[in-house]
C-alpha positions in Angstrom: 61.5 50.6 32.7 60.1 51.8 35.9 61.2 55.4 37.0 61.5 55.0 40.7 62.7 58.0 42.9 63.5 57.6 46.5 63.1 60.9 48.1 63.8 61.8 52.0 60.9 63.7 53.5 60.1 65.3 56.6 57.5 63.7 59.1 54.9 66.0 58.0 55.2 65.5 54.3 51.5 64.8 52.8 52.6 61.8 50.6 54.2 60.1 53.8 51.0 60.8 55.7 49.0 59.3 52.8 50.9 56.1 52.8 51.1 55.7 56.2 47.5 55.9 56.8 47.0 53.0 54.1 49.8 51.0 56.0 47.8 51.7 59.3 44.5 50.7 57.7 46.0 47.5 56.5 47.6 46.7 59.8 44.4 47.4 61.9 42.5 44.7 59.5 45.2 42.2 60.5 45.8 42.7 63.9 43.8 43.8 67.2 44.7 47.8 68.1 47.1 46.7 70.9 49.2 44.9 68.7 49.9 47.6 65.9 52.9 49.7 66.7 52.5 53.1 65.4 55.1 56.5 65.1 53.7 59.2 67.4 53.9 62.0 65.0 53.2 64.4 67.8 56.5 63.7 69.6 59.2 66.1 68.8 61.7 63.1 68.5 60.0 62.3 65.4 62.2 64.7 63.7 65.2 62.3 64.5 63.6 59.7 62.2 64.9 59.5 58.5 61.8 58.8 56.2 61.9 58.3 52.3 59.0 58.0 50.0 59.5 56.0 46.8 57.8 57.6 43.8 56.9 55.8 40.5 56.4 58.2 37.9 55.9 60.9 40.3 53.2 59.0 42.2 53.8 57.9 45.8 53.8 54.1 46.0 56.0 53.3 49.1 57.7 54.4 52.2 60.1 53.6 54.8 62.2 55.0 57.8 64.9 54.2 60.1 64.9 55.5 63.9 67.9 55.1 66.3 67.2 52.3 68.7 70.8 52.4 70.6 74.4 53.3 69.7 74.7 50.1 67.2 71.3 49.8 65.7 68.4 51.4 64.1 64.9 50.1 63.8 63.4 50.1 60.3 59.7 51.4 60.7 56.6 52.3 58.5 57.9 50.0 55.7 55.3 49.9 53.1 54.3 49.5 49.4 51.1 49.8 48.0 49.7 46.5 47.3 49.3 47.1 43.4 52.9 48.1 43.2 54.4 45.0 45.1 56.8 42.4 43.4 58.3 45.4 41.3 61.5 45.6 43.3 60.2 48.7 45.1 60.6 47.3 48.4 64.1 46.3 47.7 64.9 49.7 46.8 63.6 51.1 49.8 65.2 48.8 52.2 68.8 49.2 50.5 68.4 52.9 50.4 67.6 52.7 54.4 70.4 50.2 54.9 72.8 52.3 53.3 71.9 55.4 55.4 72.0 53.5 58.6 75.7 52.3 57.6 76.6 56.0 56.5 75.3 57.3 60.0 77.6 54.6 61.6 75.2 51.8 62.7 76.2 48.3 62.7 72.7 46.7 62.3 69.0 47.0 61.7 66.3 45.4 63.8 62.5 45.3 62.9 59.4 44.2 63.8 56.6 42.6 61.6 53.7 40.6 62.4 53.1 36.6 62.0 50.1 37.5 59.7 52.3 39.4 57.2 53.9 35.9 55.5 55.0 38.1 52.3 57.1 40.5 54.7 58.6 37.5 56.4 59.6 36.3 53.2 60.9 39.6 52.0 63.1 40.2 55.1 64.6 36.7 54.9 65.1 36.9 51.2 67.2 40.3 51.9 69.4 38.9 54.6 67.5 39.4 57.9 67.3 36.8 60.4 64.9 36.2 63.1 65.9 37.3 66.6 64.1 37.1 70.1 61.3 39.9 70.4 62.8 42.9 71.6 61.6 46.4 73.4 58.1 47.1 73.1 57.2 44.1 71.3 58.7 41.7 74.0 55.1 40.5 75.1 53.4 40.9 72.0 52.3 37.2 71.0 52.0 38.2 67.0 55.5 40.0 66.7 58.3 38.5 64.7 61.6 40.2 65.0 64.4 40.3 62.7 68.0 41.8 62.2 70.7 42.2 59.7 74.2 43.2 60.3 75.4 46.2 58.1 
């Protein structure tokens, strides 16, 4: 039995920074820099983003966040599980926790963007009830972007 703990953390938390750095390295291997959408941790609004870190036996192995898009939607951001810990249900636990938090905050849906090179991610989102939607916001003109939404 895996001991997974999901913990809300501040944007400056070192475990979050470590996981996001690994996510960014992974994304920059797949896409040109102009097609990688980061979170600006220097922006004061970063404090309005709800971040969580997943710990497996006290080791940080995954992260995710929700950020307000509009009055009805949040966006799933910085969603990542270390490759060696994938396919163990950790990603599902993270996304469910973020969906619960979004619903608790009164949002009606979650939108997200992923890339066309991330076939495992696309499969995961579809399996978890997300449906493909037209590209939105900053992703509208990005040829590699695939966008999804789930009603809460």
